[in-house]
C-alpha positions as semicolon CSV with decimal commas, in nm:
position;residue;x (nm);y (nm);z (nm)
1;M;0,000;0,000;0,000
2;I;0,119;0,351;-0,076
3;S;0,168;0,552;0,241
4;T;-0,058;0,837;0,346
5;E;0,234;1,077;0,328
6;E;0,320;0,973;-0,029
7;L;-0,039;1,013;-0,141
8;L;-0,062;1,357;0,018
9;L;0,257;1,459;-0,164
10;V;0,110;1,339;-0,494
11;A;-0,214;1,526;-0,419
12;T;-0,008;1,839;-0,345
13;D;0,175;1,809;-0,678
14;L;-0,152;1,758;-0,863
15;A;-0,317;2,056;-0,688
16;A;-0,037;2,274;-0,829
17;G;-0,128;2,159;-1,179
18;S;-0,297;2,371;-1,442
19;T;-0,591;2,162;-1,564
20;D;-0,924;2,028;-1,448
21;A;-0,776;1,677;-1,468
22;H;-0,495;1,769;-1,226
23;W;-0,735;1,917;-0,973
24;R;-0,979;1,625;-1,001
25;R;-0,699;1,374;-0,943
26;S;-0,571;1,583;-0,650
27;I;-0,913;1,567;-0,484
28;S;-0,941;1,194;-0,544
29;T;-0,587;1,132;-0,420
30;A;-0,645;1,339;-0,106
31;Y;-0,946;1,120;-0,024
32;Y;-0,748;0,803;-0,091
33;A;-0,470;0,920;0,140
34;V;-0,720;0,917;0,428
35;F;-0,889;0,595;0,312
36;Q;-0,555;0,411;0,283
37;M;-0,450;0,539;0,626
38;L;-0,765;0,391;0,779
39;L;-0,719;0,064;0,588
40;S;-0,368;0,036;0,724
41;D;-0,497;0,088;1,077
42;V;-0,768;-0,175;1,025
43;G;-0,485;-0,411;0,930
44;E;-0,300;-0,319;1,249
45;L;-0,617;-0,369;1,452
46;I;-0,658;-0,726;1,335
47;A;-0,280;-0,781;1,330
48;C;-0,279;-0,937;0,988
49;G;0,029;-0,987;0,775
50;Q;0,116;-0,816;0,448
51;Y;-0,071;-1,082;0,247
52;M;-0,401;-0,995;0,413
53;K;-0,334;-0,619;0,422
54;K;-0,319;-0,625;0,044
55;R;-0,674;-0,764;0,040
56;L;-0,826;-0,514;0,285
57;P;-0,931;-0,269;0,012
58;R;-1,171;-0,538;-0,107
59;V;-1,306;-0,594;0,244
60;V;-1,349;-0,234;0,361
61;D;-1,565;-0,037;0,123
62;H;-1,612;0,332;0,065
63;K;-1,984;0,332;0,141
64;T;-1,922;0,185;0,485
65;L;-1,672;0,463;0,556
66;K;-1,922;0,722;0,431
67;N;-2,205;0,576;0,642
68;I;-1,997;0,568;0,959
69;A;-1,879;0,923;0,890
70;I;-2,240;1,037;0,851
71;A;-2,344;0,859;1,169
72;I;-2,079;1,016;1,389
73;S;-2,049;1,361;1,232
74;P;-2,162;1,649;1,457
75;E;-2,464;1,713;1,232
76;S;-2,599;1,368;1,310
77;K;-2,905;1,392;1,533
78;K;-2,870;1,044;1,675
79;D;-2,616;0,878;1,897
80;P;-2,393;0,688;1,652
81;R;-2,396;0,394;1,889
82;A;-2,772;0,354;1,842
83;S;-2,730;0,134;1,534
84;L;-2,506;-0,109;1,719
85;P;-2,621;-0,406;1,926
86;E;-2,786;-0,288;2,248
87;H;-2,600;-0,541;2,461
88;L;-2,274;-0,360;2,387
89;F;-2,420;-0,028;2,494
90;E;-2,578;-0,168;2,811
91;K;-2,250;-0,318;2,929
92;G;-2,078;0,016;2,878
93;V;-1,846;-0,134;2,617
94;L;-1,891;0,145;2,366
95;P;-1,703;0,467;2,429
96;E;-1,824;0,819;2,380
97;V;-1,731;0,959;2,042
98;A;-1,449;1,210;2,085
99;P;-1,497;1,554;1,929
100;E;-1,184;1,495;1,719
101;L;-1,337;1,179;1,577
102;R;-1,661;1,361;1,498
103;E;-1,468;1,640;1,324
104;M;-1,260;1,387;1,131
105;A;-1,581;1,212;1,026
106;T;-1,719;1,538;0,888
107;L;-1,401;1,593;0,687
108;V;-1,401;1,232;0,560
109;R;-1,762;1,267;0,451
110;G;-1,676;1,584;0,257
111;L;-1,372;1,417;0,102
112;Y;-1,584;1,117;0,001
113;E;-1,846;1,339;-0,163
114;A;-1,579;1,547;-0,338
115;R;-1,407;1,233;-0,465
116;Q;-1,738;1,107;-0,604
117;K;-1,784;1,436;-0,786
118;A;-1,424;1,450;-0,909
119;D;-1,425;1,091;-1,033
120;Y;-1,778;1,059;-1,173
121;D;-1,940;1,397;-1,247
122;S;-1,830;1,475;-1,601
123;G;-2,021;1,804;-1,604
124;W;-1,836;1,947;-1,305
125;V;-1,527;2,159;-1,365
126;A;-1,275;2,151;-1,082
127;Q;-1,089;2,463;-0,978
128;P;-0,753;2,499;-0,801
129;K;-0,930;2,616;-0,485
130;D;-1,132;2,291;-0,477
131;A;-0,817;2,081;-0,485
132;L;-0,639;2,295;-0,226
133;E;-0,938;2,288;0,010
134;K;-0,973;1,910;-0,006
135;L;-0,599;1,863;0,034
136;K;-0,608;2,083;0,346
137;N;-0,906;1,885;0,479
138;A;-0,728;1,554;0,421
139;K;-0,425;1,678;0,614
140;I;-0,647;1,795;0,900
141;A;-0,828;1,457;0,900
142;V;-0,493;1,276;0,923
143;G;-0,392;1,494;1,218
144;L;-0,723;1,440;1,396
145;W;-0,703;1,065;1,342
146;S;-0,357;1,058;1,499
147;K;-0,516;1,191;1,820
148;V;-0,784;0,922;1,842
149;R;-0,649;0,616;1,662
150;E;-0,518;0,452;1,980
151;T;-0,834;0,519;2,180
152;E;-1,121;0,282;2,237
153;A;-1,342;0,502;2,018
154;G;-1,082;0,480;1,741
155;R;-1,076;0,101;1,764
156;V;-1,457;0,090;1,754
157;F;-1,445;0,312;1,444
158;L;-1,199;0,075;1,274
159;T;-1,406;-0,228;1,376
160;G;-1,708;-0,061;1,220
161;L;-1,514;-0,016;0,896
162;L;-1,420;-0,381;0,894
163;L;-1,756;-0,526;0,990
164;G;-1,990;-0,262;0,846
165;E;-2,353;-0,372;0,846
166;K;-2,261;-0,699;1,014
167;L;-2,205;-0,504;1,337
168;K;-2,574;-0,412;1,362
169;A;-2,803;-0,613;1,586
170;R;-2,994;-0,892;1,419
């Protein structure tokens, strides 16, 4: 897997480009820097070897990341833990969602939506400011994640990425 830092450098180079294609790829690459960072941490969480880490992109999907980001972003009206099995909540297993994690989720959601637009909306014309804004947001998201990745809430977040809908109560 390409490192987060390498992808952010590529996104920076692309943001300095002079065409719509450069700026679109910068936006997409900024999103993937964050996505790959989270995939790497999922791999660390389950302590799998390099063979399995290479397969994680097929296990963790973008929609799951988007849905978790929506659920825990500050705009969400519900407790993000509400969609998880009640027995976990009752035993006090689930942690409160840290403000840094909520802020990161908001940035990830915006990056996801921008990547969708950059990659699939042929009628949209990217501007340098779009690429620079998303690059800045990706860097902020990386910094916020570094504050919460070792916490219980961070591990629950990663578990949610790995298990997705399977984590909901049946």
